[in-house]
PyMOL Python script that loads the backbone (N, CA, C, O; Angstrom):
from pymol import cmd

cmd.read_pdbstr("""\
ATOM      1  N   MET A   1     226.452 -84.507 156.154  1.00  0.00           N
ATOM      2  CA  MET A   1     226.843 -85.355 155.235  1.00  0.00           C
ATOM      3  C   MET A   1     228.454 -85.219 155.574  1.00  0.00           C
ATOM      4  O   MET A   1     229.317 -84.382 155.837  1.00  0.00           O
ATOM      5  N   SER A   2     228.217 -86.843 155.354  1.00  0.00           N
ATOM      6  CA  SER A   2     229.917 -87.618 154.928  1.00  0.00           C
ATOM      7  C   SER A   2     230.575 -88.014 153.774  1.00  0.00           C
ATOM      8  O   SER A   2     229.888 -88.381 152.822  1.00  0.00           O
ATOM      9  N   GLU A   3     231.972 -88.004 153.674  1.00  0.00           N
ATOM     10  CA  GLU A   3     232.263 -88.697 152.290  1.00  0.00           C
ATOM     11  C   GLU A   3     233.548 -89.737 152.545  1.00  0.00           C
ATOM     12  O   GLU A   3     234.219 -89.266 153.463  1.00  0.00           O
ATOM     13  N   THR A   4     233.811 -90.308 152.320  1.00  0.00           N
ATOM     14  CA  THR A   4     234.959 -91.399 152.048  1.00  0.00           C
ATOM     15  C   THR A   4     236.490 -90.959 151.892  1.00  0.00           C
ATOM     16  O   THR A   4     237.213 -91.180 150.921  1.00  0.00           O
ATOM     17  N   GLN A   5     236.799 -90.319 153.012  1.00  0.00           N
ATOM     18  CA  GLN A   5     238.327 -90.108 152.859  1.00  0.00           C
ATOM     19  C   GLN A   5     239.413 -90.778 152.028  1.00  0.00           C
ATOM     20  O   GLN A   5     240.001 -90.525 150.976  1.00  0.00           O
ATOM     21  N   SER A   6     239.435 -91.990 153.189  1.00  0.00           N
ATOM     22  CA  SER A   6     240.388 -93.242 152.655  1.00  0.00           C
ATOM     23  C   SER A   6     239.515 -94.326 153.195  1.00  0.00           C
ATOM     24  O   SER A   6     238.660 -94.237 154.077  1.00  0.00           O
ATOM     25  N   VAL A   7     240.018 -95.722 152.265  1.00  0.00           N
ATOM     26  CA  VAL A   7     239.686 -96.669 152.719  1.00  0.00           C
ATOM     27  C   VAL A   7     241.361 -97.194 152.959  1.00  0.00           C
ATOM     28  O   VAL A   7     242.321 -96.891 152.250  1.00  0.00           O
ATOM     29  N   ILE A   8     241.359 -98.191 154.357  1.00  0.00           N
ATOM     30  CA  ILE A   8     242.398 -98.836 154.733  1.00  0.00           C
ATOM     31  C   ILE A   8     242.383-100.354 155.080  1.00  0.00           C
ATOM     32  O   ILE A   8     241.635-100.985 155.828  1.00  0.00           O
ATOM     33  N   PHE A   9     243.384-100.732 154.346  1.00  0.00           N
ATOM     34  CA  PHE A   9     243.530-102.468 154.288  1.00  0.00           C
ATOM     35  C   PHE A   9     244.477-102.684 155.005  1.00  0.00           C
ATOM     36  O   PHE A   9     245.542-102.076 154.898  1.00  0.00           O
ATOM     37  N   ASP A  10     244.149-103.967 156.215  1.00  0.00           N
ATOM     38  CA  ASP A  10     244.599-104.472 157.017  1.00  0.00           C
ATOM     39  C   ASP A  10     245.264-105.722 156.400  1.00  0.00           C
ATOM     40  O   ASP A  10     244.633-106.713 156.031  1.00  0.00           O
ATOM     41  N   LYS A  11     246.999-105.531 156.303  1.00  0.00           N
ATOM     42  CA  LYS A  11     247.930-106.356 155.288  1.00  0.00           C
ATOM     43  C   LYS A  11     247.826-107.754 155.972  1.00  0.00           C
ATOM     44  O   LYS A  11     248.361-108.686 155.371  1.00  0.00           O
ATOM     45  N   ASP A  12     247.148-108.035 157.258  1.00  0.00           N
ATOM     46  CA  ASP A  12     247.240-109.312 157.782  1.00  0.00           C
ATOM     47  C   ASP A  12     246.274-110.150 157.018  1.00  0.00           C
ATOM     48  O   ASP A  12     246.518-111.334 156.786  1.00  0.00           O
ATOM     49  N   LEU A  13     244.851-109.381 156.501  1.00  0.00           N
ATOM     50  CA  LEU A  13     244.236-110.200 155.667  1.00  0.00           C
ATOM     51  C   LEU A  13     244.161-109.854 154.355  1.00  0.00           C
ATOM     52  O   LEU A  13     243.376-110.563 153.726  1.00  0.00           O
ATOM     53  N   PHE A  14     244.909-108.696 153.497  1.00  0.00           N
ATOM     54  CA  PHE A  14     244.494-108.424 152.306  1.00  0.00           C
ATOM     55  C   PHE A  14     246.342-108.325 151.907  1.00  0.00           C
ATOM     56  O   PHE A  14     247.281-108.000 152.634  1.00  0.00           O
ATOM     57  N   THR A  15     246.318-108.680 150.717  1.00  0.00           N
ATOM     58  CA  THR A  15     247.523-107.992 149.509  1.00  0.00           C
ATOM     59  C   THR A  15     247.004-106.810 149.256  1.00  0.00           C
ATOM     60  O   THR A  15     245.849-106.408 149.400  1.00  0.00           O
ATOM     61  N   LYS A  16     248.361-106.060 148.701  1.00  0.00           N
ATOM     62  CA  LYS A  16     247.863-105.031 147.834  1.00  0.00           C
ATOM     63  C   LYS A  16     246.713-105.455 146.784  1.00  0.00           C
ATOM     64  O   LYS A  16     245.534-105.179 147.005  1.00  0.00           O
ATOM     65  N   ASN A  17     247.121-106.123 145.662  1.00  0.00           N
ATOM     66  CA  ASN A  17     245.864-107.045 145.104  1.00  0.00           C
ATOM     67  C   ASN A  17     244.989-107.265 145.041  1.00  0.00           C
ATOM     68  O   ASN A  17     244.225-107.072 144.096  1.00  0.00           O
ATOM     69  N   GLN A  18     244.740-107.889 146.318  1.00  0.00           N
ATOM     70  CA  GLN A  18     243.919-108.395 146.975  1.00  0.00           C
ATOM     71  C   GLN A  18     242.649-106.848 147.319  1.00  0.00           C
ATOM     72  O   GLN A  18     241.473-106.758 146.968  1.00  0.00           O
ATOM     73  N   ALA A  19     243.441-105.921 148.049  1.00  0.00           N
ATOM     74  CA  ALA A  19     242.998-104.683 148.183  1.00  0.00           C
ATOM     75  C   ALA A  19     242.423-103.839 147.262  1.00  0.00           C
ATOM     76  O   ALA A  19     241.447-103.121 147.482  1.00  0.00           O
ATOM     77  N   ILE A  20     243.269-103.962 145.827  1.00  0.00           N
ATOM     78  CA  ILE A  20     242.648-103.106 144.465  1.00  0.00           C
ATOM     79  C   ILE A  20     241.592-103.824 144.161  1.00  0.00           C
ATOM     80  O   ILE A  20     240.664-103.198 143.649  1.00  0.00           O
ATOM     81  N   LYS A  21     241.382-105.554 144.411  1.00  0.00           N
ATOM     82  CA  LYS A  21     240.433-105.862 143.800  1.00  0.00           C
ATOM     83  C   LYS A  21     239.154-105.344 144.714  1.00  0.00           C
ATOM     84  O   LYS A  21     238.174-104.864 144.145  1.00  0.00           O
ATOM     85  N   TRP A  22     239.189-105.424 145.696  1.00  0.00           N
ATOM     86  CA  TRP A  22     238.056-105.041 146.221  1.00  0.00           C
ATOM     87  C   TRP A  22     237.566-103.884 146.670  1.00  0.00           C
ATOM     88  O   TRP A  22     236.565-103.667 147.351  1.00  0.00           O
ATOM     89  N   LEU A  23     238.795-102.778 145.984  1.00  0.00           N
ATOM     90  CA  LEU A  23     238.270-101.174 145.617  1.00  0.00           C
ATOM     91  C   LEU A  23     237.305-101.393 144.176  1.00  0.00           C
ATOM     92  O   LEU A  23     236.226-100.926 143.812  1.00  0.00           O
ATOM     93  N   GLU A  24     238.155-102.221 143.656  1.00  0.00           N
ATOM     94  CA  GLU A  24     237.108-101.932 142.027  1.00  0.00           C
ATOM     95  C   GLU A  24     236.088-102.545 142.233  1.00  0.00           C
ATOM     96  O   GLU A  24     235.099-101.962 141.789  1.00  0.00           O
ATOM     97  N   ARG A  25     235.844-103.709 142.838  1.00  0.00           N
ATOM     98  CA  ARG A  25     234.348-104.328 142.990  1.00  0.00           C
ATOM     99  C   ARG A  25     233.160-103.402 143.693  1.00  0.00           C
ATOM    100  O   ARG A  25     231.955-103.645 143.640  1.00  0.00           O
ATOM    101  N   ASN A  26     233.908-102.080 144.485  1.00  0.00           N
ATOM    102  CA  ASN A  26     232.905-101.496 145.662  1.00  0.00           C
ATOM    103  C   ASN A  26     232.958-100.029 144.638  1.00  0.00           C
ATOM    104  O   ASN A  26     232.506 -99.021 145.182  1.00  0.00           O
ATOM    105  N   ASN A  27     233.566 -99.849 142.977  1.00  0.00           N
ATOM    106  CA  ASN A  27     233.857 -98.546 142.726  1.00  0.00           C
ATOM    107  C   ASN A  27     234.402 -97.506 143.117  1.00  0.00           C
ATOM    108  O   ASN A  27     234.215 -96.336 142.781  1.00  0.00           O
ATOM    109  N   LEU A  28     235.408 -98.169 144.183  1.00  0.00           N
ATOM    110  CA  LEU A  28     236.257 -96.820 144.770  1.00  0.00           C
ATOM    111  C   LEU A  28     237.686 -96.783 144.395  1.00  0.00           C
ATOM    112  O   LEU A  28     238.190 -97.896 144.545  1.00  0.00           O
ATOM    113  N   LYS A  29     238.764 -95.625 143.827  1.00  0.00           N
ATOM    114  CA  LYS A  29     239.866 -95.460 143.611  1.00  0.00           C
ATOM    115  C   LYS A  29     240.753 -96.244 144.425  1.00  0.00           C
ATOM    116  O   LYS A  29     240.595 -96.652 145.576  1.00  0.00           O
ATOM    117  N   HIS A  30     241.743 -96.386 143.605  1.00  0.00           N
ATOM    118  CA  HIS A  30     242.915 -97.439 144.033  1.00  0.00           C
ATOM    119  C   HIS A  30     244.462 -96.250 143.455  1.00  0.00           C
ATOM    120  O   HIS A  30     245.601 -96.383 143.902  1.00  0.00           O
ATOM    121  N   SER A  31     244.214 -95.620 142.838  1.00  0.00           N
ATOM    122  CA  SER A  31     245.789 -94.817 142.421  1.00  0.00           C
ATOM    123  C   SER A  31     246.199 -94.448 143.367  1.00  0.00           C
ATOM    124  O   SER A  31     247.370 -94.274 143.029  1.00  0.00           O
ATOM    125  N   LYS A  32     246.122 -94.048 144.804  1.00  0.00           N
ATOM    126  CA  LYS A  32     246.895 -93.443 145.264  1.00  0.00           C
ATOM    127  C   LYS A  32     246.887 -94.400 146.596  1.00  0.00           C
ATOM    128  O   LYS A  32     245.868 -94.713 147.211  1.00  0.00           O
ATOM    129  N   VAL A  33     248.021 -94.742 146.871  1.00  0.00           N
ATOM    130  CA  VAL A  33     248.232 -95.939 147.925  1.00  0.00           C
ATOM    131  C   VAL A  33     249.789 -95.202 148.868  1.00  0.00           C
ATOM    132  O   VAL A  33     250.940 -94.847 148.611  1.00  0.00           O
ATOM    133  N   ASP A  34     248.893 -95.295 149.988  1.00  0.00           N
ATOM    134  CA  ASP A  34     250.253 -95.321 151.201  1.00  0.00           C
ATOM    135  C   ASP A  34     250.432 -96.573 151.942  1.00  0.00           C
ATOM    136  O   ASP A  34     249.631 -97.304 152.524  1.00  0.00           O
ATOM    137  N   GLU A  35     251.760 -96.624 151.755  1.00  0.00           N
ATOM    138  CA  GLU A  35     252.339 -98.117 152.616  1.00  0.00           C
ATOM    139  C   GLU A  35     252.380 -98.115 153.701  1.00  0.00           C
ATOM    140  O   GLU A  35     253.240 -97.285 153.995  1.00  0.00           O
ATOM    141  N   LYS A  36     251.848 -98.677 154.856  1.00  0.00           N
ATOM    142  CA  LYS A  36     252.429 -98.600 156.278  1.00  0.00           C
ATOM    143  C   LYS A  36     252.757-100.256 156.482  1.00  0.00           C
ATOM    144  O   LYS A  36     252.478-101.215 155.762  1.00  0.00           O
ATOM    145  N   GLU A  37     253.581-100.154 157.981  1.00  0.00           N
ATOM    146  CA  GLU A  37     253.693-101.033 158.564  1.00  0.00           C
ATOM    147  C   GLU A  37     252.347-102.613 158.062  1.00  0.00           C
ATOM    148  O   GLU A  37     252.150-103.661 157.447  1.00  0.00           O
ATOM    149  N   ASN A  38     252.037-101.976 158.607  1.00  0.00           N
ATOM    150  CA  ASN A  38     250.411-102.982 159.110  1.00  0.00           C
ATOM    151  C   ASN A  38     249.209-102.695 157.484  1.00  0.00           C
ATOM    152  O   ASN A  38     248.575-103.450 156.746  1.00  0.00           O
ATOM    153  N   THR A  39     249.341-101.776 157.536  1.00  0.00           N
ATOM    154  CA  THR A  39     248.417-101.159 156.283  1.00  0.00           C
ATOM    155  C   THR A  39     248.439-100.671 155.098  1.00  0.00           C
ATOM    156  O   THR A  39     249.413 -99.964 154.841  1.00  0.00           O
ATOM    157  N   TRP A  40     247.699-100.820 154.323  1.00  0.00           N
ATOM    158  CA  TRP A  40     247.353-100.240 152.915  1.00  0.00           C
ATOM    159  C   TRP A  40     246.426 -99.112 152.993  1.00  0.00           C
ATOM    160  O   TRP A  40     245.252 -99.330 153.292  1.00  0.00           O
ATOM    161  N   ARG A  41     246.914 -97.715 152.708  1.00  0.00           N
ATOM    162  CA  ARG A  41     245.601 -96.727 152.627  1.00  0.00           C
ATOM    163  C   ARG A  41     245.025 -95.880 151.462  1.00  0.00           C
ATOM    164  O   ARG A  41     245.266 -94.690 151.260  1.00  0.00           O
ATOM    165  N   PHE A  42     244.415 -96.496 150.905  1.00  0.00           N
ATOM    166  CA  PHE A  42     243.756 -95.778 149.496  1.00  0.00           C
ATOM    167  C   PHE A  42     243.282 -94.347 149.742  1.00  0.00           C
ATOM    168  O   PHE A  42     242.376 -94.133 150.548  1.00  0.00           O
ATOM    169  N   ARG A  43     243.816 -93.462 149.131  1.00  0.00           N
ATOM    170  CA  ARG A  43     242.945 -92.260 149.132  1.00  0.00           C
ATOM    171  C   ARG A  43     241.613 -92.078 148.660  1.00  0.00           C
ATOM    172  O   ARG A  43     241.347 -92.913 147.796  1.00  0.00           O
ATOM    173  N   GLN A  44     240.788 -91.383 148.879  1.00  0.00           N
ATOM    174  CA  GLN A  44     239.420 -91.202 147.952  1.00  0.00           C
ATOM    175  C   GLN A  44     239.513 -89.742 148.019  1.00  0.00           C
ATOM    176  O   GLN A  44     238.984 -89.114 147.102  1.00  0.00           O
ATOM    177  N   LEU A  45     239.811 -89.419 148.494  1.00  0.00           N
ATOM    178  CA  LEU A  45     239.747 -87.698 148.270  1.00  0.00           C
ATOM    179  C   LEU A  45     240.845 -86.894 149.001  1.00  0.00           C
ATOM    180  O   LEU A  45     241.243 -87.583 149.940  1.00  0.00           O
ATOM    181  N   PRO A  46     241.473 -85.751 148.948  1.00  0.00           N
ATOM    182  CA  PRO A  46     242.403 -85.211 149.298  1.00  0.00           C
ATOM    183  C   PRO A  46     242.208 -85.092 150.484  1.00  0.00           C
ATOM    184  O   PRO A  46     241.019 -85.290 150.735  1.00  0.00           O
ATOM    185  N   VAL A  47     243.044 -84.767 151.716  1.00  0.00           N
ATOM    186  CA  VAL A  47     242.864 -84.492 153.252  1.00  0.00           C
ATOM    187  C   VAL A  47     242.363 -83.335 153.347  1.00  0.00           C
ATOM    188  O   VAL A  47     242.935 -82.470 152.684  1.00  0.00           O
ATOM    189  N   GLY A  48     241.001 -82.855 154.283  1.00  0.00           N
ATOM    190  CA  GLY A  48     240.372 -82.132 154.313  1.00  0.00           C
ATOM    191  C   GLY A  48     240.964 -81.084 155.477  1.00  0.00           C
ATOM    192  O   GLY A  48     241.572 -81.364 156.511  1.00  0.00           O
ATOM    193  N   ASP A  49     240.575 -79.790 154.948  1.00  0.00           N
ATOM    194  CA  ASP A  49     241.353 -78.781 156.146  1.00  0.00           C
ATOM    195  C   ASP A  49     240.827 -79.237 157.995  1.00  0.00           C
ATOM    196  O   ASP A  49     239.680 -79.263 158.442  1.00  0.00           O
ATOM    197  N   LYS A  50     241.918 -79.492 158.604  1.00  0.00           N
ATOM    198  CA  LYS A  50     241.112 -79.962 159.541  1.00  0.00           C
ATOM    199  C   LYS A  50     240.403 -78.866 160.503  1.00  0.00           C
ATOM    200  O   LYS A  50     239.797 -79.296 161.484  1.00  0.00           O
ATOM    201  N   LYS A  51     240.455 -77.402 160.254  1.00  0.00           N
ATOM    202  CA  LYS A  51     239.333 -76.512 160.964  1.00  0.00           C
ATOM    203  C   LYS A  51     238.366 -76.684 159.991  1.00  0.00           C
ATOM    204  O   LYS A  51     237.375 -76.323 160.626  1.00  0.00           O
ATOM    205  N   LYS A  52     237.910 -77.024 158.746  1.00  0.00           N
ATOM    206  CA  LYS A  52     236.400 -77.352 158.308  1.00  0.00           C
ATOM    207  C   LYS A  52     236.225 -78.235 158.780  1.00  0.00           C
ATOM    208  O   LYS A  52     235.161 -78.044 159.369  1.00  0.00           O
ATOM    209  N   HIS A  53     236.642 -79.502 159.037  1.00  0.00           N
ATOM    210  CA  HIS A  53     236.491 -80.772 158.230  1.00  0.00           C
ATOM    211  C   HIS A  53     236.750 -81.697 159.831  1.00  0.00           C
ATOM    212  O   HIS A  53     237.564 -81.215 160.619  1.00  0.00           O
ATOM    213  N   ARG A  54     235.968 -83.087 160.234  1.00  0.00           N
ATOM    214  CA  ARG A  54     236.369 -83.476 161.170  1.00  0.00           C
ATOM    215  C   ARG A  54     236.290 -85.187 160.519  1.00  0.00           C
ATOM    216  O   ARG A  54     235.900 -85.435 159.378  1.00  0.00           O
ATOM    217  N   PHE A  55     236.701 -86.135 161.418  1.00  0.00           N
ATOM    218  CA  PHE A  55     236.947 -87.365 160.928  1.00  0.00           C
ATOM    219  C   PHE A  55     236.829 -88.265 161.605  1.00  0.00           C
ATOM    220  O   PHE A  55     237.226 -88.175 162.767  1.00  0.00           O
ATOM    221  N   ARG A  56     236.257 -89.432 161.144  1.00  0.00           N
ATOM    222  CA  ARG A  56     235.902 -90.303 161.643  1.00  0.00           C
ATOM    223  C   ARG A  56     236.241 -91.957 160.839  1.00  0.00           C
ATOM    224  O   ARG A  56     235.890 -92.194 159.683  1.00  0.00           O
ATOM    225  N   THR A  57     236.813 -92.742 161.531  1.00  0.00           N
ATOM    226  CA  THR A  57     237.285 -94.499 161.032  1.00  0.00           C
ATOM    227  C   THR A  57     236.155 -94.987 161.235  1.00  0.00           C
ATOM    228  O   THR A  57     235.418 -94.401 162.028  1.00  0.00           O
ATOM    229  N   ILE A  58     235.702 -96.185 160.583  1.00  0.00           N
ATOM    230  CA  ILE A  58     234.861 -96.864 160.976  1.00  0.00           C
ATOM    231  C   ILE A  58     234.962 -98.437 160.249  1.00  0.00           C
ATOM    232  O   ILE A  58     234.943 -98.629 159.033  1.00  0.00           O
ATOM    233  N   LEU A  59     235.050 -99.292 161.095  1.00  0.00           N
ATOM    234  CA  LEU A  59     235.004-100.496 160.608  1.00  0.00           C
ATOM    235  C   LEU A  59     233.851-101.106 159.732  1.00  0.00           C
ATOM    236  O   LEU A  59     232.814-101.411 160.322  1.00  0.00           O
ATOM    237  N   VAL A  60     233.948-101.333 158.237  1.00  0.00           N
ATOM    238  CA  VAL A  60     233.112-101.502 157.218  1.00  0.00           C
ATOM    239  C   VAL A  60     233.487-103.381 157.087  1.00  0.00           C
ATOM    240  O   VAL A  60     232.438-103.980 156.847  1.00  0.00           O
ATOM    241  N   SER A  61     234.192-103.931 157.150  1.00  0.00           N
ATOM    242  CA  SER A  61     234.323-105.545 157.267  1.00  0.00           C
ATOM    243  C   SER A  61     235.770-105.908 157.665  1.00  0.00           C
ATOM    244  O   SER A  61     236.722-105.128 157.642  1.00  0.00           O
ATOM    245  N   PRO A  62     235.790-106.948 157.961  1.00  0.00           N
ATOM    246  CA  PRO A  62     237.138-107.564 158.735  1.00  0.00           C
ATOM    247  C   PRO A  62     238.343-107.130 158.113  1.00  0.00           C
ATOM    248  O   PRO A  62     238.524-107.902 157.172  1.00  0.00           O
ATOM    249  N   GLY A  63     239.138-106.401 158.151  1.00  0.00           N
ATOM    250  CA  GLY A  63     240.565-106.006 157.546  1.00  0.00           C
ATOM    251  C   GLY A  63     239.693-104.751 156.783  1.00  0.00           C
ATOM    252  O   GLY A  63     240.375-104.584 155.772  1.00  0.00           O
ATOM    253  N   VAL A  64     238.713-103.903 156.712  1.00  0.00           N
ATOM    254  CA  VAL A  64     238.288-102.987 156.047  1.00  0.00           C
ATOM    255  C   VAL A  64     238.297-102.066 156.472  1.00  0.00           C
ATOM    256  O   VAL A  64     237.632-102.405 157.451  1.00  0.00           O
ATOM    257  N   GLN A  65     238.532-100.781 156.685  1.00  0.00           N
ATOM    258  CA  GLN A  65     238.243 -99.618 157.624  1.00  0.00           C
ATOM    259  C   GLN A  65     238.092 -98.076 156.327  1.00  0.00           C
ATOM    260  O   GLN A  65     238.764 -97.739 155.353  1.00  0.00           O
ATOM    261  N   PHE A  66     236.979 -97.563 156.939  1.00  0.00           N
ATOM    262  CA  PHE A  66     236.531 -96.200 155.868  1.00  0.00           C
ATOM    263  C   PHE A  66     237.394 -94.969 156.849  1.00  0.00           C
ATOM    264  O   PHE A  66     237.427 -95.232 158.051  1.00  0.00           O
ATOM    265  N   VAL A  67     237.950 -93.912 156.493  1.00  0.00           N
ATOM    266  CA  VAL A  67     238.064 -92.958 157.080  1.00  0.00           C
ATOM    267  C   VAL A  67     236.905 -91.938 156.436  1.00  0.00           C
ATOM    268  O   VAL A  67     236.778 -91.793 155.220  1.00  0.00           O
ATOM    269  N   LEU A  68     236.081 -91.256 157.425  1.00  0.00           N
ATOM    270  CA  LEU A  68     235.010 -90.550 156.727  1.00  0.00           C
ATOM    271  C   LEU A  68     235.363 -89.223 157.180  1.00  0.00           C
ATOM    272  O   LEU A  68     235.841 -89.004 158.294  1.00  0.00           O
ATOM    273  N   GLN A  69     235.135 -88.380 156.351  1.00  0.00           N
ATOM    274  CA  GLN A  69     235.393 -86.898 156.405  1.00  0.00           C
ATOM    275  C   GLN A  69     234.305 -86.051 156.348  1.00  0.00           C
ATOM    276  O   GLN A  69     234.000 -85.900 155.165  1.00  0.00           O
ATOM    277  N   PHE A  70     233.308 -85.196 157.361  1.00  0.00           N
ATOM    278  CA  PHE A  70     232.395 -84.396 157.414  1.00  0.00           C
ATOM    279  C   PHE A  70     232.916 -83.221 157.917  1.00  0.00           C
ATOM    280  O   PHE A  70     233.834 -83.156 158.735  1.00  0.00           O
ATOM    281  N   LYS A  71     232.095 -81.937 157.235  1.00  0.00           N
ATOM    282  CA  LYS A  71     232.014 -80.663 157.308  1.00  0.00           C
ATOM    283  C   LYS A  71     231.616 -80.467 158.704  1.00  0.00           C
ATOM    284  O   LYS A  71     230.804 -81.041 159.430  1.00  0.00           O
ATOM    285  N   LYS A  72     232.444 -79.467 158.869  1.00  0.00           N
ATOM    286  CA  LYS A  72     231.918 -78.715 160.628  1.00  0.00           C
ATOM    287  C   LYS A  72     230.893 -77.722 160.340  1.00  0.00           C
ATOM    288  O   LYS A  72     230.375 -77.085 161.258  1.00  0.00           O
TER     289      LYS A  72
END
""", "prot")
cmd.dss("prot")
cmd.show_as("cartoon", "prot")
cmd.util.cbc("prot")
cmd.orient("prot")
């Protein structure tokens, strides 16, 4: 089973406020954000232990990616 660890938004397509509104519409958290040069990353869960979890990034829609966390 997977859980959404983070949601990543492309800054070329989303402002921070647009990203927050997208998260609100989809009932996702927006209190913790990491700003990078090209992206906004909103953490949904603490980062899992890499020995106990594996991760996969998927494209959800243009400019929006989910980082999924799976238990090994």
